[in-house]
TIVEXVEX-245209 format. One record per residue (C-alpha): z, x, y. Coordinates in nm, 4 decimals. Example, Ala and Ser with C-alpha at 12.3 -4.5 7.8 and 13.67 -1.06 7.14 Angstrom:
<pts>
       up     east    north
   0.7800   1.2300  -0.4500
   0.7140   1.3670  -0.1060
</pts>
This chain:
<pts>
       up     east    north
   6.1606  -0.4181  -2.2420
   5.8793  -0.4326  -2.4773
   5.9511  -0.7998  -2.5709
   5.9962  -0.8931  -2.1997
   5.6631  -0.7262  -2.1196
   5.5086  -0.9437  -2.3929
   5.6556  -1.2611  -2.2397
   5.5107  -1.1667  -1.9058
   5.1695  -1.0984  -2.0467
   5.1846  -1.4321  -2.2290
   5.2652  -1.6210  -1.9003
   5.6112  -1.7414  -2.0157
   5.7923  -1.5128  -1.7698
   5.6773  -1.4245  -1.4170
   5.8996  -1.1268  -1.3365
   6.1533  -0.8870  -1.4954
   6.4875  -0.8192  -1.3369
   6.7818  -0.6237  -1.4498
   7.1637  -0.6701  -1.3992
   7.4448  -0.4168  -1.3931
   7.2208  -0.1222  -1.4852
   7.2492   0.2587  -1.4084
   6.9573   0.4520  -1.2497
   6.8320   0.6066  -1.5707
   6.7982   0.2536  -1.7280
   6.6003   0.1437  -1.4246
   6.3651   0.4358  -1.4698
   6.3182   0.3878  -1.8366
   6.2560   0.0086  -1.8084
   6.0321   0.0531  -1.5091
   5.8193   0.2957  -1.7203
   5.7506   0.0213  -1.9619
   5.7065  -0.2678  -1.7131
   5.7582  -0.3178  -1.3371
   6.1092  -0.4283  -1.2592
   6.1146  -0.6683  -0.9561
   6.4886  -0.7244  -0.9041
   6.8179  -0.5311  -0.9726
   7.1483  -0.6973  -0.9482
   7.4569  -0.4730  -0.9359
   7.8213  -0.4808  -0.8233
   7.8884  -0.3416  -0.4722
   8.2252  -0.3417  -0.3115
   8.4611  -0.1181  -0.1211
   8.5747   0.0084  -0.4572
   8.2364   0.0242  -0.6266
   7.9891   0.2165  -0.4009
   7.8316   0.4324  -0.6371
   7.5001   0.2549  -0.6284
   7.4354   0.3988  -0.2978
   7.4136   0.7489  -0.4492
   7.1628   0.6596  -0.7362
   7.0619   0.2967  -0.7728
   6.9297   0.2372  -0.4230
   6.7268   0.5699  -0.4059
   6.5916   0.5027  -0.7543
   6.4612   0.1621  -0.6432
   6.3215   0.2980  -0.3255
   6.1387   0.5843  -0.5026
   5.9808   0.3644  -0.7734
   5.6142   0.2965  -0.7438
   5.6910  -0.0726  -0.7106
   5.7322  -0.1720  -0.3456
   5.8306  -0.5202  -0.4407
   6.1805  -0.4217  -0.5537
   6.4459  -0.6677  -0.4600
   6.8117  -0.5616  -0.4725
   7.1003  -0.8161  -0.5153
   7.4441  -0.6985  -0.4561
   7.7338  -0.8881  -0.5727
   8.0408  -0.8321  -0.3582
   8.3526  -0.8471  -0.5790
   8.6733  -0.8858  -0.3955
</pts>
C-alpha cells in the first residue's frame, strides 16, 4: 500500500482498489491510503462478504467506496 500511495501522490495512479480481500485487509489498507473500490466474489455459495466486507466498506470514513461483485456460477 505504501508504494501505491506514492504512485497516487506522484499522479501516476488516480485511485486504489483491492480485489478478493478480507475485511481486515481492507481496514489495514485503508489506514494507509483511501481505498476506492473493492471487488470480491459473491454467489449463492459465497455470501460471507455480506457479514464483514460490506459493513466494513460502509463504516469506513470514505463515502466514495465502490463495491463490485463478481457472480461466479
